[in-house]
VEXLOVO-730456 format. One line per 8 residues: their letters; for each residue x, y, z of N, C-alpha, C, O, CB. Coordinates in steps of 0.02 Angstrom, whole numbers. Glycine has a CB too. Layout:
<nodes>
a) X/Y/Z/X/Y/Z/X/Y/Z/X/Y/Z/X/Y/Z | ...
</nodes>
This chain:
<nodes>
mtdltiii) 605/1062/-254/563/1036/-207/595/969/-171/643/943/-198/496/1022/-243 | 578/952/-132/608/886/-93/578/833/-116/518/830/-130/599/883/-18 | 616/793/-119/579/721/-154/539/694/-98/557/708/-41/637/654/-181 | 474/646/-110/418/623/-71/430/543/-94/434/519/-151/338/663/-92 | 433/512/-35/432/434/-50/381/412/2/394/417/62/510/393/-40 | 309/382/-23/265/368/13/263/286/24/263/244/-20/209/399/-13 | 260/276/87/245/180/95/188/171/132/186/192/189/307/128/142 | 127/136/99/77/128/123/55/58/147/51/13/106/43/153/86
laagegtr) 40/47/212/49/-9/248/-27/-42/235/-73/-21/270/72/8/329 | -42/-96/184/-91/-111/164/-90/-196/170/-118/-227/125/-100/-76/100 | -62/-227/216/-54/-309/225/-107/-330/288/-100/-385/315/37/-334/248 | -147/-294/304/-197/-318/369/-247/-358/311/-254/-344/252/-244/-238/427 | -277/-407/346/-335/-433/320/-394/-436/325/-434/-472/295/-333/-467/319 | -405/-387/373/-486/-373/379/-543/-417/411/-604/-412/405/-510/-367/313 | -499/-468/453/-537/-512/475/-608/-508/521/-657/-544/520/-495/-542/501 | -595/-453/560/-650/-416/598/-713/-388/561/-766/-375/590/-619/-358/630
mksstpkl) -703/-381/497/-756/-367/445/-811/-426/429/-870/-421/414/-718/-351/380 | -765/-489/438/-817/-547/427/-843/-549/352/-903/-559/343/-881/-537/476 | -806/-542/305/-816/-525/236/-766/-565/187/-706/-565/201/-807/-448/228 | -788/-595/135/-753/-625/92/-699/-570/44/-649/-589/13/-808/-664/51 | -722/-505/50/-699/-451/16/-628/-433/64/-636/-436/125/-762/-390/10 | -573/-418/43/-525/-396/85/-538/-323/93/-565/-290/48/-458/-412/60 | -517/-296/155/-549/-235/194/-531/-181/155/-569/-133/160/-526/-223/271 | -475/-172/112/-455/-119/79/-498/-103/-5/-496/-56/-44/-374/-134/76
lhkvaglp) -535/-169/-6/-563/-172/-80/-636/-144/-81/-667/-126/-131/-563/-251/-110 | -665/-144/4/-738/-125/2/-744/-52/-15/-697/-13/-7/-775/-139/72 | -800/-36/-38/-797/31/-93/-838/76/-42/-889/63/-10/-841/20/-186 | -805/128/-45/-839/185/-18/-844/238/-58/-792/252/-88/-811/207/37 | -898/276/-69/-909/337/-112/-875/306/-179/-834/336/-213/-871/412/-81 | -907/222/-194/-883/210/-262/-815/186/-286/-804/163/-342/-890/263/-290 | -784/191/-252/-709/179/-258/-675/146/-194/-678/176/-140/-672/249/-272 | -636/71/-201/-615/45/-150/-576/93/-93/-553/149/-104/-579/-4/-176
iighvlna) -575/65/-44/-535/101/10/-467/124/-4/-450/181/11/-529/61/65 | -428/82/-32/-367/75/-55/-354/127/-112/-300/157/-116/-357/6/-74 | -404/135/-156/-407/192/-199/-408/260/-200/-384/297/-243/-441/188/-221 | -448/276/-135/-418/341/-114/-365/354/-88/-338/408/-98/-447/367/-80 | -343/316/-55/-271/314/-14/-227/319/-85/-195/372/-84/-253/230/42 | -220/291/-129/-189/292/-207/-189/369/-232/-147/413/-242/-241/241/-264 | -257/361/-238/-267/448/-253/-237/509/-229/-221/557/-265/-323/466/-236 | -229/504/-152/-208/537/-115/-138/548/-111/-119/603/-92/-231/521/-73
snnvgrne) -94/499/-126/-30/480/-133/-2/511/-201/54/528/-219/-26/404/-129 | -59/511/-229/-36/547/-307/-47/635/-313/-17/676/-347/-95/509/-376 | -96/640/-273/-120/710/-270/-72/748/-223/-86/806/-209/-198/714/-244 | -9/718/-194/25/759/-171/105/781/-197/140/821/-165/20/738/-115 | 124/752/-253/167/761/-278/231/718/-252/285/746/-241/166/822/-278 | 223/666/-246/266/602/-217/303/583/-272/283/591/-330/222/535/-189 | 382/545/-249/409/535/-309/402/453/-299/381/433/-354/486/571/-320 | 408/409/-265/398/349/-270/344/326/-221/330/358/-170/456/319/-263
lgvitnpd) 313/266/-241/271/243/-180/288/169/-178/316/141/-225/187/257/-187 | 270/138/-124/285/89/-102/206/49/-53/171/71/-7/353/112/-65 | 204/-11/-86/122/-34/-49/156/-82/-4/213/-90/-26/49/-79/-108 | 149/-109/36/155/-164/82/88/-210/70/36/-182/86/163/-135/161 | 84/-262/50/15/-297/53/44/-363/101/95/-362/136/-21/-322/-37 | -13/-432/93/14/-490/127/3/-549/63/-27/-537/10/-33/-507/207 | 23/-587/74/39/-638/19/-28/-674/-21/-31/-699/-77/84/-699/56 | -88/-664/38/-151/-697/13/-189/-648/-20/-250/-645/-24/-192/-729/66
nnllsdfi) -155/-616/-40/-218/-530/-63/-193/-507/-148/-173/-452/-168/-187/-425/12 | -202/-567/-185/-181/-548/-256/-225/-493/-282/-202/-450/-320/-185/-609/-304 | -308/-492/-256/-337/-455/-291/-323/-371/-272/-329/-326/-313/-404/-479/-286 | -306/-363/-214/-281/-301/-202/-195/-291/-220/-170/-236/-206/-300/-288/-127 | -163/-331/-243/-107/-319/-266/-124/-300/-349/-94/-255/-379/-61/-380/-248 | -179/-345/-380/-201/-326/-447/-229/-248/-444/-215/-215/-495/-260/-379/-473 | -265/-215/-393/-311/-170/-403/-239/-118/-397/-238/-77/-443/-386/-168/-347 | -200/-114/-366/-150/-74/-343/-102/-59/-404/-84/-2/-417/-115/-107/-284
sshvpnaq) -86/-106/-435/-53/-119/-506/-69/-79/-558/-33/-41/-590/-66/-181/-531 | -137/-94/-563/-198/-71/-611/-201/12/-604/-196/45/-656/-278/-109/-584 | -208/39/-554/-221/94/-528/-161/148/-528/-169/206/-547/-245/78/-467 | -95/118/-503/-52/154/-487/4/99/-530/25/54/-494/-51/171/-404 | 29/99/-595/63/60/-623/137/61/-601/169/8/-604/53/71/-685 | 165/113/-580/232/134/-541/245/107/-474/299/106/-446/235/207/-531 | 182/84/-447/175/88/-370/221/2/-368/205/-46/-403/67/95/-332 | 294/1/-306/315/-46/-302/283/-92/-230/276/-75/-171/383/-29/-310
ifiqnerk) 271/-149/-263/218/-187/-201/268/-233/-172/301/-271/-208/141/-237/-233 | 274/-230/-105/298/-281/-40/263/-310/-32/205/-291/-38/314/-265/20 | 281/-382/-8/245/-417/13/280/-456/99/333/-483/116/231/-460/-51 | 224/-440/128/230/-464/204/217/-535/233/165/-550/263/186/-425/239 | 263/-572/224/237/-647/224/222/-667/293/178/-709/304/289/-699/193 | 266/-632/353/246/-649/423/220/-595/453/239/-539/437/300/-673/464 | 171/-604/501/120/-569/533/169/-554/590/170/-597/634/48/-610/550 | 212/-498/598/251/-477/644/239/-393/676/275/-369/720/318/-488/611
gtahaaqm) 193/-365/651/172/-296/665/189/-248/615/212/-269/563/200/-274/725 | 180/-185/623/179/-111/600/249/-125/580/264/-152/527/161/-42/658 | 291/-105/627/380/-111/612/399/-155/553/425/-137/500/424/-147/680 | 381/-218/570/403/-265/527/382/-252/460/423/-243/415/385/-327/547 | 308/-249/449/287/-219/377/313/-158/345/310/-145/285/221/-206/378 | 337/-122/392/379/-55/364/437/-77/327/458/-57/273/406/-3/425 | 459/-119/365/550/-156/354/544/-178/288/591/-172/249/579/-234/409 | 474/-213/267/473/-240/200/505/-183/135/545/-194/90/391/-260/188
akplweka) 478/-136/150/491/-71/109/571/-43/100/591/3/64/449/-13/146 | 612/-89/148/671/-56/151/697/-52/93/728/0/88/713/-80/190 | 698/-84/46/751/-63/-21/712/8/-46/746/42/-84/753/-136/-98 | 641/35/-28/623/76/-58/638/152/0/649/207/-26/552/50/-84 | 635/146/65/657/198/93/731/203/109/751/257/131/621/205/144 | 777/148/101/853/154/119/870/201/61/911/245/76/900/76/120 | 845/202/-11/864/245/-68/835/311/-60/861/354/-95/843/217/-134 | 778/333/-15/755/393/-26/792/452/6/813/455/64/692/391/-9
kgyv) 795/505/-50/844/558/-47/807/625/-1/836/672/26/866/580/-130 | 737/613/-3/691/656/52/659/644/102/692/626/151/648/680/32 | 585/648/108/561/632/149/515/554/146/498/537/89/533/687/161 | 501/519/191/467/473/190/413/469/227/377/419/224/496/435/196
</nodes>
């Protein structure tokens, strides 16, 4: 089987939601949105998991760490778009041996 590395871009702030709760921590069907995404990543047989978050979202990072302890969390300190966010996980995707 080919190795699979998953990178989740989760650095958005969710400002359009007008809520103090981070967007990805809003619950859908009893689980935060990011929980569903993390569960899906676990169910596809991935080898490595990286999640890009923003520096102001400790609640999200804490949830990720507790839900998937072996996830690697990368911080996007500057908002420069999607490609820049993916660049934060460069140490992970550079060493990937299969699909990213």
